[in-house]
Every structure is written in C-alpha cells, then in structure tokens.
C-alpha positions in Angstrom: -90.3 -29.2 35.4 -87.1 -27.4 34.2 -84.3 -29.5 32.8 -80.8 -29.3 34.4 -79.6 -27.8 31.1 -82.2 -25.1 31.3 -81.2 -24.2 34.8 -77.5 -24.2 33.9 -78.1 -21.9 31.0 -80.2 -19.6 33.1 -77.5 -19.2 35.6 -74.5 -19.1 33.2 -75.6 -16.0 31.3 -76.3 -13.9 34.4 -73.7 -11.1 34.6 -72.6 -9.9 38.1 -70.4 -6.8 38.4 -68.1 -6.8 41.5 -67.1 -3.3 42.6 -64.4 -3.3 45.3 -61.0 -1.7 45.6 -59.5 -4.7 47.6 -58.2 -7.3 45.1 -58.4 -10.1 47.6 -62.1 -9.6 48.2 -62.8 -9.3 44.5 -60.9 -12.6 43.9 -62.8 -14.3 46.7 -66.2 -13.2 45.4 -65.3 -13.9 41.8 -64.2 -17.4 42.5 -67.3 -18.3 44.4 -69.7 -16.8 41.9 -68.0 -18.5 39.0 -68.1 -21.8 40.8 -71.9 -21.3 40.8 -71.9 -20.6 37.1 -72.2 -16.8 37.1 -70.4 -14.6 34.6 -68.4 -11.9 36.5 -66.7 -8.6 35.8 -65.0 -6.4 38.3 -64.0 -2.7 38.8 -61.8 -1.2 41.5 -63.2 2.3 41.4 -66.6 4.1 41.4 -66.1 5.9 38.1 -65.1 2.7 36.4 -68.2 1.0 37.8 -70.6 3.7 36.5 -69.0 3.6 33.1 -69.2 -0.2 32.9 -72.8 -0.4 34.3 -74.1 2.2 31.8 -72.4 0.3 28.9 -73.2 -3.3 29.7 -76.2 -3.2 32.2 -75.2 -6.1 34.4 -77.9 -8.3 36.0 -76.7 -7.5 39.5 -74.0 -5.3 41.1 -72.0 -6.1 44.3 -71.0 -2.6 45.4 -68.5 -1.6 48.1 -69.3 1.6 49.9 -65.7 2.8 50.5 -64.2 3.3 47.0 -61.6 5.7 45.6 -63.1 8.7 43.6 -66.9 8.0 43.8 -68.1 6.1 46.9 -70.8 3.4 46.7 -73.6 5.9 47.4 -72.4 8.1 44.6 -72.4 5.1 42.3 -76.0 4.3 43.3 -77.1 7.8 42.5 -75.3 7.8 39.1 -77.0 4.5 37.9 -80.3 4.8 39.7 -82.3 5.1 36.5 -80.8 1.8 35.2 -82.8 -0.2 37.7 -80.0 -2.7 38.3 -80.3 -4.8 41.5 -77.5 -3.8 43.9 -76.1 -5.5 47.0 -74.0 -3.1 49.1 -70.8 -4.4 50.7 -69.7 -2.6 53.8 -67.3 -2.9 56.6 -69.6 -0.8 58.7 -72.6 -2.0 60.6 -74.1 1.5 60.9 -77.9 1.4 60.4 -77.8 5.0 59.1 -75.5 4.0 56.2 -77.7 1.0 55.4 -80.9 3.1 55.4 -79.3 5.7 53.2 -78.2 3.1 50.7 -81.7 1.6 50.6 -83.1 5.1 50.0 -80.8 5.4 47.0 -82.1 2.2 45.5 -79.9 -0.6 46.9 -81.7 -3.8 47.4 -79.7 -5.4 50.1 -76.7 -5.1 52.4 -74.0 -7.5 53.5 -71.4 -6.7 56.1 -67.7 -7.6 55.8 -66.3 -10.0 56.7 -69.0 -12.2 55.2 -69.6 -15.9 54.6 -69.3 -16.7 50.9 -72.3 -19.1 51.2 -74.5 -16.2 52.6 -73.4 -13.9 49.8 -74.2 -16.5 47.1 -77.6 -17.1 48.8 -78.4 -13.4 48.8 -77.4 -13.0 45.1 -79.6 -15.9 44.1 -82.5 -14.6 46.1 -82.5 -11.2 44.5 -82.0 -12.7 41.0 -85.0 -14.9 41.5 -87.0 -11.9 42.4 -86.0 -10.1 39.2 -86.6 -13.2 37.1 -83.0 -13.7 36.0 -82.5 -17.0 37.8 -85.7 -18.8 37.2 -88.5 -19.0 34.6 -92.1 -17.9 35.3 -95.3 -18.1 33.3 -96.3 -15.0 31.4 -98.7 -13.0 33.4 -100.1 -9.5 33.4 -101.9 -8.3 36.5 -104.3 -5.4 36.2 -105.4 -3.6 39.4 -107.4 -0.5 38.7 -105.2 1.9 36.7 -102.1 -0.2 37.3 -100.9 -2.8 34.9 -98.1 -5.2 35.9 -96.3 -7.2 33.3 -94.6 -9.8 35.4 -92.3 -11.5 32.8 -90.9 -8.2 31.6 -91.2 -6.6 35.1 -92.8 -3.5 33.6 -95.5 -1.4 35.3 -97.8 1.0 33.6 -99.9 3.5 35.6 -102.7 5.1 33.5 -100.9 3.8 30.5 -97.6 5.5 31.4 -94.6 3.3 32.2 -93.4 3.8 35.8 -89.7 3.4 36.6 -89.6 1.1 39.6 -86.5 -0.4 41.2 -86.5 -4.2 41.6 -87.6 -4.0 45.2 -90.3 -1.5 44.5 -91.6 -3.8 41.7 -91.5 -6.8 44.1 -93.5 -4.8 46.8 -96.1 -3.8 44.3 -96.4 -7.3 43.0 -96.8 -8.7 46.5 -99.5 -6.1 47.3 -101.4 -6.5 44.1 -101.6 -10.2 44.4 -102.9 -9.9 48.0 -105.3 -7.0 47.9 -106.8 -6.1 51.3 -104.5 -8.5 53.1 -102.6 -6.9 56.0 -98.8 -7.6 56.0 -96.6 -6.9 59.0 -93.1 -5.4 58.2 -91.6 -8.8 59.2 -93.9 -10.6 56.7 -92.8 -8.2 54.0 -89.1 -8.6 54.8 -89.5 -12.4 54.5 -91.6 -12.4 51.4 -89.9 -9.7 49.4 -86.3 -10.1 50.5 -86.7 -13.8 50.5 -84.8 -14.7 53.7 -84.6 -13.6 57.3 -83.4 -10.1 56.9 -81.0 -8.9 59.6 -81.5 -5.2 60.1 -84.1 -2.6 60.9 -87.7 -3.0 59.8 -87.6 0.7 58.7 -86.1 -0.8 55.5 -89.7 -1.7 54.6 -91.0 1.8 55.4 -88.4 3.4 53.1 -89.3 1.1 50.2 -93.0 1.7 50.8 -92.5 5.5 50.8 -90.6 5.2 47.5 -93.3 3.0 46.0 -96.0 5.5 47.0 -94.1 8.3 45.3 -94.0 6.3 42.1 -97.7 5.6 42.3 -98.4 9.4 42.3 -102.1 10.2 42.7 -102.7 6.5 43.5 -100.4 6.5 46.5 -103.4 6.0 48.8 -103.7 2.5 47.5 -101.0 1.5 49.9 -102.5 1.9 53.3 -100.6 2.1 56.6 -102.1 -0.2 59.3 -100.8 1.5 62.5 -98.9 -0.8 64.8 -98.9 -3.6 62.3 -97.7 -2.8 58.8 -99.4 -2.3 55.4 -102.2 -3.4 53.1 -103.0 -2.6 49.4 -106.5 -1.7 48.3 -107.6 -0.2 45.0 -109.9 2.8 45.7 -110.7 5.0 42.8 
C-alpha cells in the first residue's frame, strides 16, 4: 500500500505543459491542475511550445489546435520523436481533425468548452498509463522477439529499441499480456484509454496500424478479427 506522502510526491513532480493562445483558458487549466498537485508551465504559441518541449520534456502536453504560427498538428509533428503524451484541445467536434491528430501521435482529445473535472480525469488516466502517476512492480515481458520493459516503458524488437508512442506501448502491453484473446474495439478503448471514450472506434484502427508499422516484419502478430476487433499471437 502506498503512503499518502508517496502519492503526493508522485503527483507533485509531474510536469504538464499547457499550450493555448487564450489566457483565460490557460488560467483555468493551470488553477485546476495545480489544485491537484501538478506542476504546470504554459505557452501561447506553437513555436514556443516546441522549443519548451524539446528543452524540458514535460510529462504531458495539453495542446490547442488553433495556435498562432504553428498549429497543434504542426507541433505534434515537430515533437513526435519525443514520445510525450498529448491531449489535444479543440473547439471543433470534427472527427476528421480528431483522427488526423491521433495519426500524428496525440493520445486523446477533449472538446471546448470542457468540464474541468473531466479534463483532470483524462490527464490522470493517461499519466497512469505511462507510469507517471502510480508505481508498478518491475516487470519485463518477453513474447517471441519482442521484449517489453514495463517500468521504463521500453520495447526492443530483435534487440533493437522501437520508438513507440505512449498509446502504442499501451496497446502492445495489452496484447502481449493477453495473447490469443480477442478484443473488440470497444474493449480496447475502455482498457487502453481507461474510460468511456466518446468518439469513433476508428481511433483504435489508427493506433493498431501505427503499432503494426513499428513491429516491422512481425506486424502479422496483430491479427484482425473481421467484424469484431483484434488479437495478438506470436507466430515465428
């Protein structure tokens, strides 16, 4: 059982970068995050956000799409290799924008105006998934040529490190711990995203496609079960 002090310390040192050009929204998010014990920083432009993210590597970014200079999609592209969890903030409810952001590596979306409690819940859920908000036992999972170091969230394929985004890692971990089990898209949304995801189940398909590309010659390990979803099976 973790002590209250351990939990407080775990939360306090989590750095969240808020990127939005509306000061009122930044202030609202900042106040609510800091009340929960998070450390915050903010930027009002895309270029400033890229520069800060590359220098500091925050634990999570709340990223508005509509920004001066670089938009949120451009920021995602610029920092894609850093593997920082990203929640996109948008005034639009356009599924095409959401899917495009997810393809670029965003982990989640929240539409403005939003309830602060929902935003905090989503932040905590993603941070739990990347092990910034809770403590897990050290575990390394080996499935065929794939080695998954869960505490460090590092994956090696044939001994070579694979650069997975947080959601790609979570998907691979779910699959590897449940080999040959068939998951519907709805199951995956609930288990990987950690709450009832409001949106299109194609979100899962996009992340699975990206994971398959990262698996390279082993992409056939992730099998499509037509009309249902996916399963993972090591076949060498």
